KOLGU-4560 file (N, C-alpha, C; in nm, 3 decimals, padded with zeros to 5 digits):
<recs>
<n_xx: 09.272 n_yy: 10.639 n_zz: 13.198 ca_xx: 09.198 ca_yy: 10.675 ca_zz: 13.087 c_xx: 09.158 c_yy: 10.781 c_zz: 13.036 mol: A seq: 1 type: UNK>
<n_xx: 09.164 n_yy: 10.805 n_zz: 12.873 ca_xx: 09.149 ca_yy: 10.936 ca_zz: 12.851 c_xx: 09.003 c_yy: 11.008 c_zz: 12.859 mol: A seq: 2 type: UNK>
<n_xx: 09.022 n_yy: 11.177 n_zz: 12.886 ca_xx: 08.900 ca_yy: 11.233 ca_zz: 12.923 c_xx: 08.811 c_yy: 11.274 c_zz: 12.812 mol: A seq: 3 type: UNK>
<n_xx: 08.687 n_yy: 11.279 n_zz: 12.820 ca_xx: 08.578 ca_yy: 11.318 ca_zz: 12.690 c_xx: 08.593 c_yy: 11.247 c_zz: 12.605 mol: A seq: 4 type: UNK>
<n_xx: 08.563 n_yy: 11.109 n_zz: 12.595 ca_xx: 08.558 ca_yy: 11.011 ca_zz: 12.493 c_xx: 08.494 c_yy: 10.912 c_zz: 12.518 mol: A seq: 5 type: UNK>
<n_xx: 08.437 n_yy: 10.901 n_zz: 12.623 ca_xx: 08.369 ca_yy: 10.801 ca_zz: 12.698 c_xx: 08.229 c_yy: 10.846 c_zz: 12.684 mol: A seq: 6 type: UNK>
<n_xx: 08.116 n_yy: 10.797 n_zz: 12.650 ca_xx: 07.975 ca_yy: 10.858 ca_zz: 12.621 c_xx: 07.918 c_yy: 10.883 c_zz: 12.789 mol: A seq: 7 type: UNK>
<n_xx: 07.814 n_yy: 10.984 n_zz: 12.778 ca_xx: 07.742 ca_yy: 10.960 ca_zz: 12.938 c_xx: 07.652 c_yy: 10.811 c_zz: 12.935 mol: A seq: 8 type: UNK>
<n_xx: 07.632 n_yy: 10.781 n_zz: 13.066 ca_xx: 07.551 ca_yy: 10.680 ca_zz: 13.115 c_xx: 07.471 c_yy: 10.724 c_zz: 13.207 mol: A seq: 9 type: UNK>
<n_xx: 07.359 n_yy: 10.685 n_zz: 13.183 ca_xx: 07.224 ca_yy: 10.730 ca_zz: 13.257 c_xx: 07.180 c_yy: 10.612 c_zz: 13.371 mol: A seq: 10 type: UNK>
<n_xx: 07.169 n_yy: 10.640 n_zz: 13.461 ca_xx: 07.157 ca_yy: 10.499 ca_zz: 13.574 c_xx: 06.981 c_yy: 10.495 c_zz: 13.589 mol: A seq: 11 type: UNK>
<n_xx: 06.925 n_yy: 10.599 n_zz: 13.518 ca_xx: 06.762 ca_yy: 10.595 ca_zz: 13.531 c_xx: 06.684 c_yy: 10.557 c_zz: 13.398 mol: A seq: 12 type: UNK>
<n_xx: 06.761 n_yy: 10.506 n_zz: 13.294 ca_xx: 06.709 ca_yy: 10.516 ca_zz: 13.167 c_xx: 06.566 c_yy: 10.449 c_zz: 13.173 mol: A seq: 13 type: UNK>
<n_xx: 06.450 n_yy: 10.497 n_zz: 13.098 ca_xx: 06.313 ca_yy: 10.391 ca_zz: 13.119 c_xx: 06.312 c_yy: 10.369 c_zz: 12.976 mol: A seq: 14 type: UNK>
<n_xx: 06.280 n_yy: 10.233 n_zz: 12.975 ca_xx: 06.234 ca_yy: 10.134 ca_zz: 12.891 c_xx: 06.105 c_yy: 10.114 c_zz: 12.839 mol: A seq: 15 type: UNK>
<n_xx: 06.024 n_yy: 10.188 n_zz: 12.743 ca_xx: 05.898 ca_yy: 10.165 ca_zz: 12.732 c_xx: 05.832 c_yy: 10.020 c_zz: 12.635 mol: A seq: 16 type: UNK>
<n_xx: 05.770 n_yy: 09.980 n_zz: 12.652 ca_xx: 05.708 ca_yy: 09.877 ca_zz: 12.554 c_xx: 05.580 c_yy: 09.905 c_zz: 12.473 mol: A seq: 17 type: UNK>
<n_xx: 05.564 n_yy: 09.883 n_zz: 12.378 ca_xx: 05.435 ca_yy: 09.878 ca_zz: 12.335 c_xx: 05.323 c_yy: 09.820 c_zz: 12.386 mol: A seq: 18 type: UNK>
<n_xx: 05.349 n_yy: 09.716 n_zz: 12.440 ca_xx: 05.231 ca_yy: 09.663 ca_zz: 12.568 c_xx: 05.196 c_yy: 09.752 c_zz: 12.676 mol: A seq: 19 type: UNK>
<n_xx: 05.282 n_yy: 09.843 n_zz: 12.726 ca_xx: 05.255 ca_yy: 09.924 ca_zz: 12.826 c_xx: 05.347 c_yy: 09.884 c_zz: 12.940 mol: A seq: 20 type: UNK>
<n_xx: 05.452 n_yy: 09.815 n_zz: 12.918 ca_xx: 05.520 ca_yy: 09.748 ca_zz: 13.021 c_xx: 05.648 c_yy: 09.886 c_zz: 13.037 mol: A seq: 21 type: UNK>
<n_xx: 05.694 n_yy: 09.911 n_zz: 13.135 ca_xx: 05.805 ca_yy: 10.004 ca_zz: 13.169 c_xx: 05.866 c_yy: 09.952 c_zz: 13.272 mol: A seq: 22 type: UNK>
<n_xx: 06.020 n_yy: 09.939 n_zz: 13.263 ca_xx: 06.128 ca_yy: 09.943 ca_zz: 13.362 c_xx: 06.248 c_yy: 10.038 c_zz: 13.350 mol: A seq: 23 type: UNK>
<n_xx: 06.308 n_yy: 10.005 n_zz: 13.448 ca_xx: 06.448 ca_yy: 10.129 ca_zz: 13.419 c_xx: 06.564 c_yy: 10.030 c_zz: 13.433 mol: A seq: 24 type: UNK>
<n_xx: 06.666 n_yy: 10.088 n_zz: 13.372 ca_xx: 06.764 ca_yy: 09.999 ca_zz: 13.374 c_xx: 06.903 c_yy: 10.115 c_zz: 13.332 mol: A seq: 25 type: UNK>
<n_xx: 07.021 n_yy: 10.109 n_zz: 13.271 ca_xx: 07.123 ca_yy: 10.148 ca_zz: 13.293 c_xx: 07.179 c_yy: 10.157 c_zz: 13.130 mol: A seq: 26 type: UNK>
<n_xx: 07.186 n_yy: 10.258 n_zz: 13.092 ca_xx: 07.213 ca_yy: 10.290 ca_zz: 12.932 c_xx: 07.273 c_yy: 10.412 c_zz: 12.899 mol: A seq: 27 type: UNK>
<n_xx: 07.295 n_yy: 10.416 n_zz: 12.764 ca_xx: 07.382 ca_yy: 10.557 ca_zz: 12.727 c_xx: 07.261 c_yy: 10.631 c_zz: 12.686 mol: A seq: 28 type: UNK>
<n_xx: 07.154 n_yy: 10.583 n_zz: 12.647 ca_xx: 07.040 ca_yy: 10.651 ca_zz: 12.606 c_xx: 06.937 c_yy: 10.681 c_zz: 12.736 mol: A seq: 29 type: UNK>
<n_xx: 06.872 n_yy: 10.807 n_zz: 12.755 ca_xx: 06.785 ca_yy: 10.851 ca_zz: 12.841 c_xx: 06.662 c_yy: 10.754 c_zz: 12.832 mol: A seq: 30 type: UNK>
<n_xx: 06.586 n_yy: 10.763 n_zz: 12.718 ca_xx: 06.447 ca_yy: 10.689 ca_zz: 12.711 c_xx: 06.501 c_yy: 10.592 c_zz: 12.554 mol: A seq: 31 type: UNK>
<n_xx: 06.393 n_yy: 10.458 n_zz: 12.569 ca_xx: 06.431 ca_yy: 10.334 ca_zz: 12.501 c_xx: 06.266 c_yy: 10.287 c_zz: 12.472 mol: A seq: 32 type: UNK>
<n_xx: 06.244 n_yy: 10.299 n_zz: 12.350 ca_xx: 06.096 ca_yy: 10.256 ca_zz: 12.327 c_xx: 06.120 c_yy: 10.109 c_zz: 12.242 mol: A seq: 33 type: UNK>
<n_xx: 06.080 n_yy: 09.984 n_zz: 12.286 ca_xx: 06.100 ca_yy: 09.886 ca_zz: 12.226 c_xx: 05.937 c_yy: 09.814 c_zz: 12.167 mol: A seq: 34 type: UNK>
<n_xx: 05.944 n_yy: 09.746 n_zz: 12.125 ca_xx: 05.840 ca_yy: 09.680 ca_zz: 12.027 c_xx: 05.793 c_yy: 09.518 c_zz: 12.132 mol: A seq: 35 type: UNK>
<n_xx: 05.915 n_yy: 09.487 n_zz: 12.165 ca_xx: 05.870 ca_yy: 09.325 ca_zz: 12.250 c_xx: 05.928 c_yy: 09.348 c_zz: 12.360 mol: A seq: 36 type: UNK>
<n_xx: 05.890 n_yy: 09.301 n_zz: 12.482 ca_xx: 05.932 ca_yy: 09.306 ca_zz: 12.627 c_xx: 05.918 c_yy: 09.164 c_zz: 12.663 mol: A seq: 37 type: UNK>
<n_xx: 05.982 n_yy: 09.135 n_zz: 12.818 ca_xx: 05.943 ca_yy: 08.993 ca_zz: 12.860 c_xx: 05.835 c_yy: 08.959 c_zz: 12.904 mol: A seq: 38 type: UNK>
<n_xx: 05.713 n_yy: 09.062 n_zz: 12.900 ca_xx: 05.590 ca_yy: 09.052 ca_zz: 12.946 c_xx: 05.522 c_yy: 09.034 c_zz: 12.828 mol: A seq: 39 type: UNK>
<n_xx: 05.566 n_yy: 09.039 n_zz: 12.694 ca_xx: 05.457 ca_yy: 09.032 ca_zz: 12.576 c_xx: 05.509 c_yy: 08.933 c_zz: 12.496 mol: A seq: 40 type: UNK>
<n_xx: 05.639 n_yy: 08.866 n_zz: 12.518 ca_xx: 05.726 ca_yy: 08.811 ca_zz: 12.423 c_xx: 05.667 c_yy: 08.688 c_zz: 12.429 mol: A seq: 41 type: UNK>
<n_xx: 05.622 n_yy: 08.609 n_zz: 12.333 ca_xx: 05.581 ca_yy: 08.473 ca_zz: 12.326 c_xx: 05.670 c_yy: 08.348 c_zz: 12.366 mol: A seq: 42 type: UNK>
<n_xx: 05.775 n_yy: 08.359 n_zz: 12.420 ca_xx: 05.856 ca_yy: 08.292 ca_zz: 12.462 c_xx: 05.820 c_yy: 08.257 c_zz: 12.620 mol: A seq: 43 type: UNK>
<n_xx: 05.814 n_yy: 08.379 n_zz: 12.663 ca_xx: 05.768 ca_yy: 08.399 ca_zz: 12.813 c_xx: 05.608 c_yy: 08.399 c_zz: 12.841 mol: A seq: 44 type: UNK>
<n_xx: 05.559 n_yy: 08.454 n_zz: 12.752 ca_xx: 05.391 ca_yy: 08.446 ca_zz: 12.758 c_xx: 05.321 c_yy: 08.297 c_zz: 12.703 mol: A seq: 45 type: UNK>
<n_xx: 05.371 n_yy: 08.235 n_zz: 12.624 ca_xx: 05.356 ca_yy: 08.109 ca_zz: 12.605 c_xx: 05.218 c_yy: 08.109 c_zz: 12.479 mol: A seq: 46 type: UNK>
<n_xx: 05.216 n_yy: 08.236 n_zz: 12.455 ca_xx: 05.117 ca_yy: 08.269 ca_zz: 12.357 c_xx: 05.162 c_yy: 08.324 c_zz: 12.201 mol: A seq: 47 type: UNK>
<n_xx: 05.117 n_yy: 08.230 n_zz: 12.120 ca_xx: 05.141 ca_yy: 08.303 ca_zz: 11.984 c_xx: 05.112 c_yy: 08.469 c_zz: 11.933 mol: A seq: 48 type: UNK>
<n_xx: 05.193 n_yy: 08.469 n_zz: 11.920 ca_xx: 05.159 ca_yy: 08.610 ca_zz: 11.844 c_xx: 05.257 c_yy: 08.651 c_zz: 11.731 mol: A seq: 49 type: UNK>
<n_xx: 05.198 n_yy: 08.741 n_zz: 11.606 ca_xx: 05.261 ca_yy: 08.745 ca_zz: 11.485 c_xx: 05.358 c_yy: 08.901 c_zz: 11.499 mol: A seq: 50 type: UNK>
<n_xx: 05.482 n_yy: 08.910 n_zz: 11.482 ca_xx: 05.498 ca_yy: 09.011 ca_zz: 11.454 c_xx: 05.526 c_yy: 09.060 c_zz: 11.341 mol: A seq: 51 type: UNK>
<n_xx: 05.465 n_yy: 09.203 n_zz: 11.262 ca_xx: 05.430 ca_yy: 09.190 ca_zz: 11.120 c_xx: 05.481 c_yy: 09.334 c_zz: 11.109 mol: A seq: 52 type: UNK>
<n_xx: 05.609 n_yy: 09.353 n_zz: 11.130 ca_xx: 05.613 ca_yy: 09.503 ca_zz: 11.114 c_xx: 05.698 c_yy: 09.562 c_zz: 10.985 mol: A seq: 53 type: UNK>
<n_xx: 05.693 n_yy: 09.474 n_zz: 10.868 ca_xx: 05.714 ca_yy: 09.516 ca_zz: 10.739 c_xx: 05.608 c_yy: 09.503 c_zz: 10.636 mol: A seq: 54 type: UNK>
<n_xx: 05.501 n_yy: 09.392 n_zz: 10.675 ca_xx: 05.377 ca_yy: 09.346 ca_zz: 10.604 c_xx: 05.422 c_yy: 09.208 c_zz: 10.559 mol: A seq: 55 type: UNK>
<n_xx: 05.557 n_yy: 09.151 n_zz: 10.612 ca_xx: 05.582 ca_yy: 09.037 ca_zz: 10.526 c_xx: 05.473 c_yy: 08.906 c_zz: 10.514 mol: A seq: 56 type: UNK>
<n_xx: 05.362 n_yy: 08.902 n_zz: 10.590 ca_xx: 05.250 ca_yy: 08.810 ca_zz: 10.575 c_xx: 05.191 c_yy: 08.882 c_zz: 10.503 mol: A seq: 57 type: UNK>
<n_xx: 05.174 n_yy: 09.000 n_zz: 10.483 ca_xx: 05.033 ca_yy: 09.053 ca_zz: 10.369 c_xx: 05.133 c_yy: 09.037 c_zz: 10.213 mol: A seq: 58 type: UNK>
<n_xx: 05.270 n_yy: 09.044 n_zz: 10.228 ca_xx: 05.329 ca_yy: 09.000 ca_zz: 10.064 c_xx: 05.291 c_yy: 08.903 c_zz: 10.042 mol: A seq: 59 type: UNK>
<n_xx: 05.361 n_yy: 08.802 n_zz: 10.142 ca_xx: 05.294 ca_yy: 08.654 ca_zz: 10.141 c_xx: 05.189 c_yy: 08.621 c_zz: 10.078 mol: A seq: 60 type: UNK>
<n_xx: 05.089 n_yy: 08.686 n_zz: 10.125 ca_xx: 04.927 ca_yy: 08.588 ca_zz: 10.095 c_xx: 04.918 c_yy: 08.677 c_zz: 09.954 mol: A seq: 61 type: UNK>
<n_xx: 04.977 n_yy: 08.776 n_zz: 09.928 ca_xx: 04.948 ca_yy: 08.842 ca_zz: 09.794 c_xx: 04.990 c_yy: 08.760 c_zz: 09.679 mol: A seq: 62 type: UNK>
<n_xx: 05.147 n_yy: 08.732 n_zz: 09.719 ca_xx: 05.223 ca_yy: 08.620 ca_zz: 09.660 c_xx: 05.142 c_yy: 08.517 c_zz: 09.603 mol: A seq: 63 type: UNK>
<n_xx: 05.075 n_yy: 08.437 n_zz: 09.682 ca_xx: 05.033 ca_yy: 08.327 ca_zz: 09.700 c_xx: 04.892 c_yy: 08.332 c_zz: 09.591 mol: A seq: 64 type: UNK>
<n_xx: 04.807 n_yy: 08.449 n_zz: 09.639 ca_xx: 04.703 ca_yy: 08.497 ca_zz: 09.519 c_xx: 04.703 c_yy: 08.518 c_zz: 09.389 mol: A seq: 65 type: UNK>
<n_xx: 04.812 n_yy: 08.587 n_zz: 09.372 ca_xx: 04.875 ca_yy: 08.584 ca_zz: 09.209 c_xx: 04.904 c_yy: 08.447 c_zz: 09.180 mol: A seq: 66 type: UNK>
<n_xx: 04.991 n_yy: 08.400 n_zz: 09.259 ca_xx: 05.031 ca_yy: 08.228 ca_zz: 09.211 c_xx: 04.934 c_yy: 08.143 c_zz: 09.161 mol: A seq: 67 type: UNK>
<n_xx: 04.826 n_yy: 08.132 n_zz: 09.244 ca_xx: 04.696 ca_yy: 08.066 ca_zz: 09.223 c_xx: 04.625 c_yy: 08.127 c_zz: 09.094 mol: A seq: 68 type: UNK>
<n_xx: 04.559 n_yy: 08.240 n_zz: 09.105 ca_xx: 04.519 ca_yy: 08.295 ca_zz: 08.982 c_xx: 04.612 c_yy: 08.291 c_zz: 08.858 mol: A seq: 69 type: UNK>
<n_xx: 04.741 n_yy: 08.284 n_zz: 08.859 ca_xx: 04.790 ca_yy: 08.237 ca_zz: 08.732 c_xx: 04.806 c_yy: 08.099 c_zz: 08.663 mol: A seq: 70 type: UNK>
<n_xx: 04.783 n_yy: 08.032 n_zz: 08.774 ca_xx: 04.779 ca_yy: 07.911 ca_zz: 08.789 c_xx: 04.631 c_yy: 07.850 c_zz: 08.733 mol: A seq: 71 type: UNK>
<n_xx: 04.548 n_yy: 07.898 n_zz: 08.791 ca_xx: 04.393 ca_yy: 07.894 ca_zz: 08.721 c_xx: 04.412 c_yy: 07.940 c_zz: 08.577 mol: A seq: 72 type: UNK>
<n_xx: 04.456 n_yy: 08.009 n_zz: 08.532 ca_xx: 04.429 ca_yy: 08.101 ca_zz: 08.409 c_xx: 04.510 c_yy: 08.037 c_zz: 08.344 mol: A seq: 73 type: UNK>
<n_xx: 04.628 n_yy: 07.961 n_zz: 08.336 ca_xx: 04.723 ca_yy: 07.884 ca_zz: 08.234 c_xx: 04.588 c_yy: 07.769 c_zz: 08.161 mol: A seq: 74 type: UNK>
<n_xx: 04.663 n_yy: 07.771 n_zz: 08.036 ca_xx: 04.560 ca_yy: 07.690 ca_zz: 07.962 c_xx: 04.632 c_yy: 07.517 c_zz: 07.952 mol: A seq: 75 type: UNK>
<n_xx: 04.580 n_yy: 07.424 n_zz: 08.072 ca_xx: 04.607 ca_yy: 07.315 ca_zz: 08.098 c_xx: 04.594 c_yy: 07.189 c_zz: 07.988 mol: A seq: 76 type: UNK>
<n_xx: 04.536 n_yy: 07.251 n_zz: 07.897 ca_xx: 04.462 ca_yy: 07.109 ca_zz: 07.771 c_xx: 04.594 c_yy: 07.102 c_zz: 07.676 mol: A seq: 77 type: UNK>
<n_xx: 04.651 n_yy: 07.196 n_zz: 07.661 ca_xx: 04.803 ca_yy: 07.183 ca_zz: 07.569 c_xx: 04.863 c_yy: 07.052 c_zz: 07.618 mol: A seq: 78 type: UNK>
<n_xx: 04.912 n_yy: 07.035 n_zz: 07.729 ca_xx: 04.993 ca_yy: 06.943 ca_zz: 07.773 c_xx: 04.949 c_yy: 06.812 c_zz: 07.810 mol: A seq: 79 type: UNK>
<n_xx: 04.802 n_yy: 06.847 n_zz: 07.817 ca_xx: 04.750 ca_yy: 06.703 ca_zz: 07.795 c_xx: 04.729 c_yy: 06.690 c_zz: 07.630 mol: A seq: 80 type: UNK>
<n_xx: 04.694 n_yy: 06.758 n_zz: 07.558 ca_xx: 04.639 ca_yy: 06.735 ca_zz: 07.419 c_xx: 04.822 c_yy: 06.657 c_zz: 07.395 mol: A seq: 81 type: UNK>
<n_xx: 04.914 n_yy: 06.723 n_zz: 07.396 ca_xx: 05.058 ca_yy: 06.682 ca_zz: 07.344 c_xx: 05.079 c_yy: 06.548 c_zz: 07.392 mol: A seq: 82 type: UNK>
<n_xx: 05.057 n_yy: 06.511 n_zz: 07.503 ca_xx: 05.045 ca_yy: 06.351 ca_zz: 07.601 c_xx: 04.974 c_yy: 06.293 c_zz: 07.498 mol: A seq: 83 type: UNK>
<n_xx: 04.872 n_yy: 06.317 n_zz: 07.498 ca_xx: 04.788 ca_yy: 06.210 ca_zz: 07.396 c_xx: 04.795 c_yy: 06.174 c_zz: 07.276 mol: A seq: 84 type: UNK>
<n_xx: 04.859 n_yy: 06.290 n_zz: 07.209 ca_xx: 04.936 ca_yy: 06.266 ca_zz: 07.074 c_xx: 05.022 c_yy: 06.186 c_zz: 07.074 mol: A seq: 85 type: UNK>
<n_xx: 05.103 n_yy: 06.204 n_zz: 07.151 ca_xx: 05.240 ca_yy: 06.097 ca_zz: 07.165 c_xx: 05.197 c_yy: 05.972 c_zz: 07.189 mol: A seq: 86 type: UNK>
<n_xx: 05.071 n_yy: 05.939 n_zz: 07.281 ca_xx: 05.083 ca_yy: 05.789 ca_zz: 07.278 c_xx: 04.964 c_yy: 05.735 c_zz: 07.217 mol: A seq: 87 type: UNK>
<n_xx: 04.922 n_yy: 05.816 n_zz: 07.095 ca_xx: 04.828 ca_yy: 05.759 ca_zz: 07.014 c_xx: 04.947 c_yy: 05.727 c_zz: 06.906 mol: A seq: 88 type: UNK>
<n_xx: 05.094 n_yy: 05.806 n_zz: 06.893 ca_xx: 05.171 ca_yy: 05.777 ca_zz: 06.800 c_xx: 05.271 c_yy: 05.649 c_zz: 06.822 mol: A seq: 89 type: UNK>
<n_xx: 05.287 n_yy: 05.626 n_zz: 06.949 ca_xx: 05.364 ca_yy: 05.515 ca_zz: 06.962 c_xx: 05.314 c_yy: 05.403 c_zz: 07.094 mol: A seq: 90 type: UNK>
<n_xx: 05.205 n_yy: 05.329 n_zz: 07.043 ca_xx: 05.156 ca_yy: 05.229 ca_zz: 07.152 c_xx: 05.252 c_yy: 05.181 c_zz: 07.224 mol: A seq: 91 type: UNK>
<n_xx: 05.194 n_yy: 05.157 n_zz: 07.375 ca_xx: 05.273 ca_yy: 05.083 ca_zz: 07.493 c_xx: 05.316 c_yy: 04.940 c_zz: 07.411 mol: A seq: 92 type: UNK>
<n_xx: 05.454 n_yy: 04.931 n_zz: 07.441 ca_xx: 05.519 ca_yy: 04.784 ca_zz: 07.426 c_xx: 05.588 c_yy: 04.742 c_zz: 07.507 mol: A seq: 93 type: UNK>
<n_xx: 05.599 n_yy: 04.670 n_zz: 07.568 ca_xx: 05.733 ca_yy: 04.569 ca_zz: 07.660 c_xx: 05.837 c_yy: 04.569 c_zz: 07.617 mol: A seq: 94 type: UNK>
<n_xx: 05.927 n_yy: 04.554 n_zz: 07.708 ca_xx: 06.101 ca_yy: 04.519 ca_zz: 07.652 c_xx: 06.064 c_yy: 04.386 c_zz: 07.610 mol: A seq: 95 type: UNK>
<n_xx: 05.956 n_yy: 04.312 n_zz: 07.676 ca_xx: 05.990 ca_yy: 04.152 ca_zz: 07.619 c_xx: 05.946 c_yy: 04.151 c_zz: 07.486 mol: A seq: 96 type: UNK>
<n_xx: 05.827 n_yy: 04.188 n_zz: 07.466 ca_xx: 05.765 ca_yy: 04.198 ca_zz: 07.326 c_xx: 05.830 c_yy: 04.249 c_zz: 07.218 mol: A seq: 97 type: UNK>
<n_xx: 05.939 n_yy: 04.331 n_zz: 07.262 ca_xx: 05.999 ca_yy: 04.402 ca_zz: 07.152 c_xx: 06.126 c_yy: 04.300 c_zz: 07.121 mol: A seq: 98 type: UNK>
<n_xx: 06.182 n_yy: 04.262 n_zz: 07.209 ca_xx: 06.255 ca_yy: 04.147 ca_zz: 07.187 c_xx: 06.237 c_yy: 03.978 c_zz: 07.088 mol: A seq: 99 type: UNK>
<n_xx: 06.100 n_yy: 03.974 n_zz: 07.108 ca_xx: 06.042 ca_yy: 03.857 ca_zz: 07.078 c_xx: 06.017 c_yy: 03.876 c_zz: 06.925 mol: A seq: 100 type: UNK>
<n_xx: 05.977 n_yy: 04.016 n_zz: 06.895 ca_xx: 05.952 ca_yy: 04.060 ca_zz: 06.750 c_xx: 06.097 c_yy: 04.083 c_zz: 06.673 mol: A seq: 101 type: UNK>
<n_xx: 06.192 n_yy: 04.141 n_zz: 06.772 ca_xx: 06.337 ca_yy: 04.134 ca_zz: 06.705 c_xx: 06.382 c_yy: 03.964 c_zz: 06.650 mol: A seq: 102 type: UNK>
<n_xx: 06.379 n_yy: 03.884 n_zz: 06.748 ca_xx: 06.385 ca_yy: 03.746 ca_zz: 06.725 c_xx: 06.312 c_yy: 03.703 c_zz: 06.595 mol: A seq: 103 type: UNK>
<n_xx: 06.185 n_yy: 03.703 n_zz: 06.577 ca_xx: 06.114 ca_yy: 03.691 ca_zz: 06.486 c_xx: 06.190 c_yy: 03.727 c_zz: 06.358 mol: A seq: 104 type: UNK>
<n_xx: 06.228 n_yy: 03.859 n_zz: 06.343 ca_xx: 06.274 ca_yy: 03.929 ca_zz: 06.217 c_xx: 06.374 c_yy: 03.832 c_zz: 06.202 mol: A seq: 105 type: UNK>
<n_xx: 06.486 n_yy: 03.840 n_zz: 06.276 ca_xx: 06.617 ca_yy: 03.760 ca_zz: 06.287 c_xx: 06.556 c_yy: 03.643 c_zz: 06.206 mol: A seq: 106 type: UNK>
<n_xx: 06.489 n_yy: 03.573 n_zz: 06.207 ca_xx: 06.484 ca_yy: 03.438 ca_zz: 06.248 c_xx: 06.430 c_yy: 03.421 c_zz: 06.060 mol: A seq: 107 type: UNK>
<n_xx: 06.356 n_yy: 03.528 n_zz: 05.996 ca_xx: 06.301 ca_yy: 03.543 ca_zz: 05.876 c_xx: 06.394 c_yy: 03.565 c_zz: 05.777 mol: A seq: 108 type: UNK>
<n_xx: 06.500 n_yy: 03.652 n_zz: 05.843 ca_xx: 06.628 ca_yy: 03.688 ca_zz: 05.738 c_xx: 06.704 c_yy: 03.562 c_zz: 05.696 mol: A seq: 109 type: UNK>
</recs>
């Protein structure tokens, strides 16, 4: 093995969690701080816990509120009016009725 290329290994590294749990392990770092450990992780505790370090939930809720406000402020009457005008111009006729009318026109000619 080459000398002076390997990092120093600490056998008494202290790992500290946000929940207050601490334990020792072997690492190349002297002290380690973590956000979740086996004492507070939902998989091990069976309790649901939201970890929102970047504000993702807040961003999502903000986008949902903006979308709802935009949807409410949109003018719903335009599309409904256009649909009503279209229905007035062309009455609903079944295919069977159209074929009967076409046969009558052929017989007349």
